[in-house]
C-alpha positions in Angstrom: -150.3 124.0 47.0 -151.3 126.6 44.4 -151.3 125.3 40.8 -149.7 128.4 39.5 -146.9 128.1 41.9 -146.5 124.4 41.2 -146.0 125.2 37.5 -143.2 127.6 38.4 -141.6 125.2 40.9 -141.7 122.4 38.3 -139.4 124.3 36.0 -137.0 125.1 38.9 -136.9 121.5 40.2 -136.3 120.1 36.6 -133.3 122.4 36.4 -132.0 121.5 39.8 -132.2 117.7 39.3 -131.4 117.7 35.5 -134.8 116.2 34.6 -137.3 116.9 31.9 -140.0 119.4 32.8 -142.8 117.1 31.6 -141.5 114.3 33.8 -141.4 116.5 36.9 -144.8 118.0 36.0 -146.2 114.4 35.8 -144.8 113.5 39.2 -146.1 116.8 40.8 -149.6 116.2 39.3 -149.8 112.6 40.5 -148.7 113.6 44.0 -151.3 116.4 44.0 -154.0 113.9 42.9 -153.2 111.8 46.0 -150.9 109.1 44.4 -148.3 107.6 46.7 -144.6 107.2 45.9 -144.7 103.4 45.6 -147.7 103.6 43.3 -146.1 106.2 41.0 -142.8 104.3 40.9 -144.5 100.9 40.1 -147.6 101.7 38.0 -146.9 105.1 36.3 -143.5 104.4 34.7 -144.5 105.8 31.3 -145.4 109.1 32.8 -142.2 109.4 34.9 -139.6 107.8 32.6 -139.4 104.9 35.1 -138.3 107.3 37.9 -137.4 105.5 41.1 -138.8 106.1 44.6 -135.8 108.1 45.8 -136.1 110.7 43.0 -139.9 110.9 43.4 -139.4 111.5 47.1 -136.8 114.2 46.3 -139.3 116.0 44.1 -142.1 115.7 46.7 -139.7 117.1 49.4 -138.5 119.9 47.1 -142.1 120.9 46.3 -142.8 121.1 50.0 -139.7 123.2 50.6 -140.6 125.6 47.8 -144.1 125.9 49.1 -142.8 126.8 52.5 -140.4 129.3 50.9 -143.3 131.0 49.0 -145.4 131.2 52.1 -142.6 132.9 53.9 -142.1 135.2 50.9 -145.7 136.3 51.0 -145.6 136.9 54.8 -142.5 139.1 54.4 -144.1 141.1 51.6 -147.2 141.6 53.7 -145.2 142.7 56.7 -143.1 145.3 54.8 -146.2 146.5 52.9 -148.0 147.2 56.2 -145.0 149.3 57.3 -145.5 151.4 54.1 -141.9 150.6 53.0 -142.4 148.3 50.1 -140.8 149.6 46.9 -140.7 148.2 43.4 -137.0 147.4 43.8 -137.5 145.7 47.2 -140.4 143.6 45.8 -138.2 142.5 42.9 -135.4 141.5 45.3 -137.9 139.5 47.5 -139.4 137.7 44.4 -135.9 136.9 43.1 -134.6 135.4 46.3 -134.1 131.7 45.9 -133.3 130.6 49.4 -134.7 131.2 52.9 -131.4 132.8 53.9 -131.6 135.3 51.1 -135.2 136.2 52.1 -134.4 136.6 55.7 -131.4 138.8 54.8 -133.6 141.1 52.8 -136.2 141.2 55.5 -133.8 141.8 58.4 -133.8 145.7 58.3 -137.6 145.6 58.3 -138.1 142.9 60.9 -139.8 144.2 64.0 -137.2 144.1 66.8 -136.8 145.2 70.4 -134.9 148.4 71.2 -131.3 148.2 70.0 -128.2 150.4 70.5 -128.8 151.6 67.0 -132.4 152.5 67.5 -131.5 154.4 70.7 -128.9 156.3 68.8 -131.4 157.2 66.1 -133.8 158.5 68.8 -130.9 160.7 69.9 -130.7 162.2 66.4 -127.4 160.7 65.4 -128.4 159.1 62.1 -127.2 162.1 60.0 -123.8 161.8 61.6 -123.7 158.0 60.9 -124.7 158.7 57.3 -121.9 161.3 56.9 -119.3 158.9 58.2 -120.6 156.1 56.0 -120.1 158.3 52.9 -116.5 158.9 54.0 -116.1 162.2 52.3 -113.2 164.4 53.3 -114.3 165.9 56.6 -113.4 165.9 60.3 -115.8 163.4 62.0 -115.0 164.8 65.5 -115.6 168.4 64.5 -118.8 167.5 62.8 -119.9 165.3 65.7 -119.7 168.2 68.1 -122.9 169.7 66.6 -124.8 166.6 67.8 -123.9 167.0 71.5 -127.2 167.7 73.3 -127.6 166.7 76.9 -131.4 166.9 76.6 -131.3 164.2 73.9 -128.9 162.1 75.9 -125.7 162.9 74.0 -123.4 164.2 76.7 -120.1 164.5 74.9 -118.2 163.8 71.7 -117.4 160.2 72.6 -121.1 159.4 73.0 -121.9 161.0 69.7 -119.4 159.0 67.8 -120.2 155.8 69.6 -123.9 156.3 68.8 -123.1 156.9 65.1 -121.0 153.8 65.0 -123.8 151.8 66.6 -126.1 152.8 63.7 -123.4 152.0 61.1 -122.8 148.6 62.8 -126.4 147.7 62.4 -126.5 148.9 58.8 -123.5 146.7 58.1 -124.9 143.7 59.9 -128.2 144.0 58.0 -126.6 144.4 54.6 -127.7 141.3 52.5 -124.4 141.3 50.5 -122.3 141.5 53.7 -124.2 138.6 55.2 -123.9 136.5 52.1 -120.1 137.1 52.0 -119.5 136.4 55.7 -121.9 133.4 55.5 -119.8 131.9 52.7 -116.7 132.6 54.8 -118.1 130.7 57.7 -118.6 127.6 55.5 -115.3 127.9 53.6 -113.0 128.8 56.5 -115.0 128.3 59.6 -113.8 125.8 62.2 -115.8 123.8 64.8 -114.0 124.3 68.1 -114.9 122.1 71.1 -113.6 122.4 74.6 -114.6 120.8 77.9 -116.2 123.0 80.5 -114.2 123.6 83.6 -114.8 121.0 86.2 -116.6 118.6 83.9 -113.6 116.5 83.0 -114.6 113.6 85.3 -118.3 113.7 84.6 -117.8 113.9 80.8 -115.4 111.0 80.2 -117.4 109.6 77.3 -116.7 112.9 75.5 -113.0 113.0 76.4 -111.9 112.8 72.7 -113.6 116.2 72.2 -112.1 118.0 75.2 -109.7 119.8 72.8 -111.0 119.4 69.3 -110.9 121.6 66.2 -111.8 120.9 62.5 -113.4 122.6 59.5 -117.2 122.8 59.9 -117.6 122.0 56.3 -115.8 118.6 56.8 -117.3 117.6 60.1 -119.1 114.3 59.6 -122.7 113.9 60.8 -122.0 111.5 63.6 -119.3 113.6 65.1 -121.3 116.9 65.0 -124.2 115.2 66.7 -122.0 113.7 69.3 -120.5 117.0 70.2 -123.9 118.8 70.2 -125.1 116.1 72.6 -122.1 116.8 74.8 -122.9 120.5 74.7 -126.5 119.8 75.6 -125.5 117.7 78.5 -123.3 120.6 79.8 -120.0 118.9 79.2 -118.7 120.7 76.1 -118.6 124.3 74.8 -118.8 124.6 71.0 -117.9 127.5 68.8 -118.1 127.9 65.0 -116.3 130.8 63.4 -113.8 131.7 60.7 -110.6 133.6 61.5 -111.7 137.0 62.8 -109.2 139.1 60.9 -110.3 137.4 57.6 -113.9 138.1 58.3 -113.4 141.7 59.3 -111.0 142.3 56.4 -113.7 141.1 54.0 -116.2 143.5 55.4 -113.7 146.4 55.4 -113.0 145.8 51.7 -116.7 146.2 51.1 -117.3 149.4 53.1 -114.1 151.2 53.8 -113.6 153.6 50.8 -111.2 156.2 52.2 -108.0 156.3 54.1 -109.0 159.1 56.3 -110.6 159.8 59.7 -114.0 158.7 58.5 -112.5 155.5 57.3 -111.0 154.9 60.7 -114.5 155.4 62.3 -115.9 152.9 59.7 -113.3 150.3 60.7 -114.2 150.7 64.4 -117.9 150.3 63.5 -117.2 147.2 61.3 -115.2 145.5 64.0 -118.0 146.1 66.5 -120.6 145.0 63.9 -118.9 141.7 63.3 -118.1 140.8 66.9 -121.4 142.0 68.4 -123.9 141.4 65.7 -122.8 139.4 62.6 -120.8 136.7 64.2 -123.4 135.6 66.8 -126.2 135.8 64.2 -124.4 133.8 61.5 -122.9 131.3 64.0 -126.5 130.6 65.1 -127.5 130.2 61.5 -124.5 127.9 60.6 -125.2 125.8 63.7 -128.7 125.3 62.6 -127.8 124.6 59.0 -125.0 122.2 59.9 -127.4 120.4 62.3 -129.9 120.1 59.6 -127.3 118.5 57.3 -126.2 116.2 60.0 -129.8 115.2 60.7 -130.4 114.4 57.1 -127.3 112.2 56.9 -128.1 110.4 60.2 -131.7 109.9 59.1 -130.5 108.5 55.8 -128.2 106.0 57.6 -131.0 105.0 59.9 -133.4 104.5 57.0 -130.9 102.5 55.0 -130.3 100.2 58.0 -134.0 99.9 58.7 -134.7 98.9 55.1 -132.1 96.1 55.4 -133.7 94.9 58.6 -137.3 95.0 57.3 -136.3 93.1 54.2 -134.4 90.4 56.1 -135.1 86.9 54.9 -138.3 85.4 56.4 -138.4 81.8 57.5 -142.0 81.7 56.1 -145.1 80.0 57.4 -143.9 77.4 59.9 -145.0 76.1 63.3 -142.7 77.9 65.7 -141.7 77.5 69.3 -140.3 80.8 70.6 -138.3 81.4 73.8 -137.8 84.7 75.5 -134.7 83.7 77.6 -134.0 84.6 81.2 -132.1 83.3 84.3 -133.9 83.9 87.6 -137.4 84.6 86.0 -137.1 81.6 83.6 -137.6 81.4 79.9 -141.0 82.2 78.5 -142.2 79.6 75.9 -144.9 80.1 73.3 -146.1 77.9 70.5 -147.4 79.5 67.3 -149.1 78.0 64.3 -148.1 78.8 60.7 -150.2 82.0 60.7 -148.5 83.2 63.9 -151.5 82.4 66.1 -150.7 81.8 69.8 -151.5 78.2 70.6 -149.8 77.7 74.0 -147.6 79.5 76.5 -145.5 78.3 79.4 -142.3 78.9 81.5 -139.2 76.8 81.9 -136.3 77.2 84.3 -133.2 75.5 82.6 -130.7 77.8 84.2 -129.5 78.9 87.6 -130.8 79.3 90.3 -133.6 76.8 89.7 -131.7 74.6 87.2 -134.7 72.4 86.3 -132.9 71.1 83.2 -134.6 67.7 82.9 -138.2 69.1 83.4 -137.5 71.9 81.0 -136.1 69.6 78.3 -139.1 67.2 78.6 -141.5 70.1 78.3 -139.8 71.5 75.1 -139.8 68.0 73.5 -143.4 67.4 74.3 -144.5 70.8 72.9 -142.5 70.2 69.7 -144.3 66.9 69.3 -147.7 68.2 70.2 -147.6 71.3 67.9 -145.5 69.7 65.2 -142.9 72.4 65.6 -140.7 73.1 62.6 -138.5 75.9 64.0 -137.3 77.2 67.4 -136.8 81.0 67.7 -134.7 82.2 70.6 -134.2 85.9 71.7 -130.7 87.1 71.8 -131.0 89.0 75.0 -130.0 88.0 78.6 -129.4 84.2 78.8 -129.9 83.9 75.0 -126.7 82.0 74.2 -127.2 79.7 77.3 -130.7 78.9 76.2 -129.6 78.2 72.7 -127.0 75.8 74.0 -129.6 74.1 76.2 -132.1 73.6 73.3 -129.4 72.3 71.0 -128.3 69.8 73.7 -131.7 68.2 74.4 -131.9 66.1 71.2 -134.7 67.6 69.1 -135.5 66.3 65.7 -132.8 67.3 63.3 -135.4 68.8 61.0 -136.2 71.4 63.6 -134.3 74.7 62.8 -132.9 76.5 65.9 -132.3 80.2 65.3 -131.2 83.2 67.4 -133.4 86.2 66.7 -132.6 89.9 67.4 -135.1 90.9 70.0 -134.5 94.7 69.9 -137.8 96.5 70.4 -139.7 93.3 71.5 -140.2 94.8 75.0 -141.6 98.0 73.4 -144.1 95.9 71.4 -145.1 93.8 74.4 -146.1 96.9 76.4 -147.8 98.7 73.4 -151.4 99.3 72.7 -151.1 97.0 69.7 -150.0 94.1 71.8 -152.6 94.8 74.5 -155.3 94.8 71.9 -154.2 91.5 70.4 -153.5 89.8 73.8 -155.5 91.6 76.4 -155.3 88.7 78.9 -151.6 87.9 78.5 -148.7 89.6 80.3 -145.8 91.4 78.7 -143.5 88.3 78.8 -145.9 86.2 76.7 -146.4 89.0 74.2 -142.6 89.5 73.9 -142.1 85.8 73.2 -144.8 85.9 70.6 -143.0 88.8 68.9 -139.7 86.9 68.9 -141.4 83.9 67.2 -143.1 86.0 64.6 -139.9 87.9 63.8 -138.4 84.6 62.6 -141.4 83.8 60.4 -141.8 87.3 58.8 -139.6 90.1 60.2 -141.4 92.8 58.1 -144.9 91.9 59.3 -143.8 92.0 62.9 -141.5 94.9 63.0 -144.1 97.3 61.5 -145.9 97.0 64.8 -143.0 98.7 66.6 -141.9 102.3 66.6 -139.0 102.3 64.1 -136.8 104.3 66.6 -137.0 101.4 69.0 -135.7 98.8 66.7 -132.0 99.6 67.4 -130.5 100.2 63.9 -130.2 104.0 64.1 -127.8 106.4 65.7 -128.6 109.7 67.5 -132.3 109.1 66.8 -133.2 111.2 69.9 -131.0 114.1 68.7 -132.2 114.6 65.2 -135.4 116.5 64.1 -138.1 114.1 65.2 -140.6 115.2 62.5 -138.1 114.6 59.7 -137.1 111.3 61.3 -140.6 110.0 61.4 -141.2 111.2 57.8 -138.0 109.4 56.6 -138.7 106.2 58.4 -142.4 106.1 57.4 -141.2 106.4 53.7 -138.8 103.5 54.3 -141.4 101.3 55.9 -144.0 102.0 53.2 -141.4 101.3 50.5 -140.5 98.0 52.0 -144.1 96.8 52.7 -145.2 97.7 49.1 -142.1 96.1 47.5 -142.9 92.8 49.2 -146.7 93.0 48.9 -149.3 92.1 51.6 -151.6 89.1 51.9 -154.9 90.8 52.6 -156.5 87.8 54.4 -153.8 87.4 57.0 -152.2 90.8 57.5 -152.5 92.8 60.7 -154.1 96.2 60.5 -150.6 97.7 61.4 -149.1 96.1 58.3 -152.1 97.0 56.1 -151.8 100.7 57.2 -148.5 100.9 55.3 -150.0 99.7 52.1 -150.2 102.4 49.4 -153.4 104.4 49.7 -154.5 102.8 53.0 -154.8 104.9 56.1 -154.9 103.3 59.6 -158.7 103.8 59.6 -159.1 102.0 56.3 -156.7 99.2 57.4 -158.9 98.7 60.5 -162.0 98.6 58.4 -160.5 95.9 56.2 -159.7 93.7 59.2 -163.2 94.3 60.6 -164.8 93.4 57.3 -162.6 90.3 57.0 -163.6 89.2 60.6 -167.3 89.7 59.9 -167.5 88.3 56.3 -164.7 85.9 56.1 -161.7 86.0 53.8 -161.7 88.2 50.7 -162.4 86.1 47.6 -161.0 88.7 45.1 -159.5 92.1 44.9 -162.8 93.6 43.7 -164.5 92.7 46.9 -162.3 95.2 48.7 -164.6 97.9 47.3 -167.2 96.7 49.8 -165.1 97.8 52.7 -166.5 100.9 54.5 -165.0 104.2 53.2 -162.6 102.4 50.8 -163.3 104.4 47.6 -162.0 104.3 44.0 -158.9 106.3 44.7 -157.8 104.2 47.7 -158.5 101.0 45.7 -156.5 102.3 42.7 -153.5 103.0 45.0 -153.7 99.8 47.1 -155.0 97.0 44.9 -151.8 96.2 43.1 -149.9 95.7 46.4 -152.5 93.5 48.1 -152.4 89.7 47.4 -155.2 87.2 47.6 -153.6 83.8 47.2 -156.7 81.6 46.8 -158.6 84.0 44.5 -160.3 82.6 41.4 -158.4 85.0 39.2 -154.7 84.1 39.5 -153.7 87.7 38.9 -155.2 88.6 42.3 -152.2 86.9 43.8 -149.7 88.9 41.7 -148.6 92.5 41.5 -150.3 93.0 38.2 -152.7 96.0 38.8 -156.4 95.3 38.2 -156.4 98.2 35.6 -154.2 95.9 33.4 -156.3 92.7 33.8 -158.0 93.3 30.5 -154.6 93.7 28.8 -153.4 90.4 30.2 -156.6 88.7 29.2 -156.1 90.1 25.6 -152.6 88.5 25.6 -154.0 85.2 26.6 -156.9 85.4 24.1 -154.4 86.2 21.3 -152.5 83.1 22.1 -155.6 81.0 22.4 -155.1 80.1 26.1 -156.2 81.2 29.5 -154.5 83.6 31.9 -153.4 80.8 34.1 -151.8 79.0 31.2 -149.9 82.2 30.3 -148.6 82.3 33.9 -147.4 78.7 34.0 -145.9 78.4 30.4 -142.7 80.2 29.5 -143.1 78.9 25.9 -146.4 80.8 25.6 -145.0 84.0 27.1 -142.1 83.9 24.6 -144.6 84.0 21.7 -145.8 87.4 22.8 -144.9 90.5 20.8 -145.0 93.2 23.4 -144.8 96.0 20.8 -148.3 94.9 19.7 -149.7 96.0 23.1 -148.0 99.4 23.4 -150.6 102.1 23.7 -150.8 105.8 24.7 -151.1 104.7 28.4 -149.1 101.5 28.4 -145.5 101.3 27.3 -142.7 98.7 27.3 -141.7 99.4 31.0 -145.2 98.4 32.2 -145.4 95.5 29.7 -142.0 94.2 30.8 -143.1 94.4 34.5 -146.2 92.4 33.7 -144.3 89.7 31.9 -141.8 89.4 34.9 -144.8 89.1 37.2 -146.4 86.4 35.1 -143.2 84.4 35.4 -143.2 84.5 39.2 -146.6 85.9 40.4 -146.4 87.4 43.9 -142.7 86.8 44.1 -141.1 87.9 47.4 -138.1 90.1 46.7 -136.4 89.2 49.9 -133.5 86.7 50.1 -133.8 83.1 50.9 -133.6 82.3 54.6 -130.3 80.8 55.8 -129.7 79.3 59.2 -127.0 81.1 61.1 -125.1 79.9 64.3 -122.7 81.7 66.6 -119.5 80.0 67.8 -120.3 77.5 70.5 -118.7 78.3 73.9 -118.4 82.0 73.2 -121.3 83.3 75.2 -120.1 86.4 77.0 -117.5 89.2 76.5 -115.3 87.4 79.0 -115.0 84.5 76.6 -113.4 86.7 73.9 -109.7 86.5 73.2 -107.6 88.6 70.9 -107.2 87.0 67.5 -110.4 84.9 67.7 -112.1 84.5 64.3 -115.9 84.5 64.8 -119.0 84.5 62.7 -121.3 87.5 63.3 -124.3 89.4 62.1 -124.2 93.2 61.3 -126.7 94.9 63.6 -126.0 98.6 62.7 -124.1 100.5 60.1 -122.9 104.0 61.0 -120.7 106.6 59.3 -117.7 105.4 61.3 -118.1 101.6 60.9 -120.4 98.7 61.7 -121.6 97.0 64.8 -121.6 93.2 64.8 -123.3 90.7 67.1 -120.9 87.8 67.7 -123.2 86.2 70.4 -121.8 87.8 73.6 -124.7 90.2 74.4 -122.5 93.2 73.5 -122.1 94.2 69.9 -118.6 94.8 68.7 -117.4 97.7 66.5 -115.7 97.1 63.2 -114.2 100.6 62.7 -114.3 101.9 59.2 -110.5 101.4 59.0 -111.0 97.7 59.6 -113.9 97.0 57.3 -111.7 95.8 54.4 -108.1 95.4 53.2 -108.7 98.5 51.0 -109.6 102.1 51.9 -113.3 102.4 52.7 -114.9 105.8 52.4 -118.5 104.8 53.2 -119.3 101.7 55.3 -122.5 101.1 53.4 -120.3 100.2 50.4 -119.0 97.2 52.3 -121.7 96.0 54.8 -125.4 96.1 55.4 -127.6 95.4 58.4 -128.3 91.6 58.8 -125.3 90.7 56.7 -123.4 87.6 57.9 -119.7 88.3 58.3 -116.5 86.8 59.7 -114.6 89.0 62.1 -111.4 88.9 64.2 -111.3 90.2 67.8 -108.8 93.0 68.0 -109.8 94.7 71.3 -111.6 93.5 74.4 -112.3 96.0 77.2 -114.5 94.1 79.8 -114.9 96.9 82.3 -116.1 99.4 79.6 -118.0 96.6 77.8 -116.2 97.4 74.5 -115.3 95.0 71.8 -113.2 95.9 68.8 -113.5 93.7 65.7 -111.9 93.6 62.3 -112.9 92.2 58.9 -109.3 92.6 57.5 -107.4 89.5 56.4 -104.5 90.7 58.5 -106.0 92.9 61.2 -102.8 93.2 63.3 -100.7 94.3 60.3 -100.0 97.8 59.0 -103.0 100.1 58.4 -103.8 100.8 54.7 -102.7 104.3 53.5 -105.4 106.9 53.3 -105.7 108.5 49.9 -104.4 112.0 49.8 -107.7 113.3 48.5 -109.4 112.1 51.7 -107.1 114.1 53.9 -108.9 117.1 55.4 -107.2 120.5 55.2 -106.5 123.2 57.7 -107.0 122.3 61.3 -108.8 119.0 60.6 -107.5 115.7 62.1 -104.9 114.2 59.8 -106.5 110.8 60.0 -108.2 108.3 62.4 -106.3 106.0 64.6 -105.8 102.5 63.2 -108.2 100.0 64.5 -111.5 100.4 66.2 -111.6 103.9 67.6 -113.8 105.6 70.1 -116.4 106.7 67.6 -119.3 104.7 69.2 -122.2 107.0 69.3 -121.6 109.3 72.3 -118.0 110.2 71.9 -116.6 109.7 68.4 -113.5 110.9 66.9 -109.8 110.9 67.6 -107.8 113.9 68.7 -105.5 115.3 66.0 -101.9 114.5 66.6 -100.7 117.7 65.0 -101.9 120.6 62.8 -101.0 121.0 59.2 -98.9 124.0 58.3 -101.1 127.2 58.7 -101.3 129.6 55.8 -100.2 133.1 56.6 -102.8 135.7 57.0 -101.6 137.4 53.8 -101.9 134.2 51.9 -105.4 133.5 53.2 -106.5 137.1 52.4 -105.1 136.8 48.9 -106.9 133.6 48.3 -110.2 135.1 49.7 -109.8 138.2 47.5 -109.2 136.0 44.4 -112.2 133.9 45.3 -114.5 136.9 45.6 -113.2 138.4 42.3 -114.1 135.2 40.6 
């Protein structure tokens, strides 16, 4: 990015986000210098006014957007200049354009294009006729048009002359920046999304049946519904249209161009109608479809990222000797034993279920393995035969101190077949690798899940429908944020985990592991500088997030950055004690006057962070682990009965509700209308992924494998009233059905029962005129 451009962008971004220019400038400079978002948020608070990671990411993304906008601006100027059509006024318009849509509108008349009806008409010499009609002076268009009839030029009669002139005017109208801006605004303010089933696709497209006849304002269409309908369109089930009322759009254009109530004015009206239907509407509908898809993508990616964050930061059991089971019926249950560092010690197979039913042998083997490897916890995958295996393990009489936990195994199969797993266990099959992953997920979910493509973890929605580049960008940000907020023990971390540490690339992470394998554990942070290609910048960015528990300097096990070691040492010296004493004595820390240590580079935000870290060095921000158990005897969807109260774990949060695992191999949906006794606008306000909840079964559809759940105190009572402010206007659905609805990913939404009273065309036009006057 050009420094001169950045200076200009900084001022614009500061205005857009209501931030101080110096703060935005500091963030932009740090990003340009190669600083990461976690590093800036944690260790440069004085420069950024303690800005959080979300805002720093917003500034980074906006800088990238403005950079792309300027690149496009330069390309457009160059193109028009080569055509010899660049004027001072045109240059000023291009420079003043603030959005890509504005730029493209300005460029449209100069954009190289294939032969059009207008260009053909111009070749026939009809442009003067079109210009005359456009001016709408008092004259007879038909009489004037007769002079343009020329069979050699391809104008055979009066009708062809007038049609050609109107074609030219239609293109002028459609390429007018002000016209496009007006109609674009109309698409957003009055446009409706109209979905219909394609003829003959009713049977094949049953999962989209709620959209067979659907209409709602595009501006109010939620992300999940738009993506569901677009998927239906992509699969050839639905036809989608987005447009405002035609009379309203044409009327708006006529008010801009029709100046006279005469014959020329009538020709203008004909040209405008053709311009809108043939050129403007298709062009702007494509644009609105793209823009609405981008907005839907952003929302879906945000939901995915929020869910992923909760899953990655799930409470770890910690370093324990673990026996892990990957359940199965016919193929048996794969058993692995792991030490406290997650190292594979033993693997085997048991067959406690049908058809083999080797219950006694399986029980004896599990008991002996628990004794031999001093097992402290048993981790059981929640897939096929998971509940049955859990019941079997609980019944064989293990030591009461051994914790038995069901673990979400989503993505374990992806890991087991990955290059990462093959590299770690080249001589083990996928079943053993999968069981290892299930065990390690219990010990440290974050460390294990970073090895799996985030899209395969199972907490997103429409992840295959959204922009894949933006999805990866958003999820990578989330994983990096989580890894750095927890911190990484450099002597035990995998290269996959290390690669998400601030400042470390996959290559540097690999070099760290290779150095560790060749030279033994790192004794202190400073020795990281001995790693091949790990320079000062990478060390600056990474050091504070890397932990060395057994280091001689106790600060190496904390999040205090090495650049502040001298400051902490000065604090200890001033109190006449050692750094370790300062970390263990609250009384000593209370004696510190932090104002004394404020300097040009270090302010109270950093000093307060240091004191908090000295209180609990290397503290893990994740919650304490709690043992969770599903209801005994409820193992399959067939065991569910209406009214049952069950404990569950939230596995996914979407815009329309939350999915909850109640231990029956099929997550149930708590529709947004059943998340609480009060009205809920956003499910994230009530639930998060991995949250433990109590739910009531309100719907069981065994053939369709659908389970409806409720978190209401009286789920079978009357639905709560929807606030008036939440009711959509126009042709939108008046409200969702009470109870878990069909919004489940592929076919959300409920068909509107009736339409609200339509405004008359005169009322709509009056409102539109008033709006434009304002």
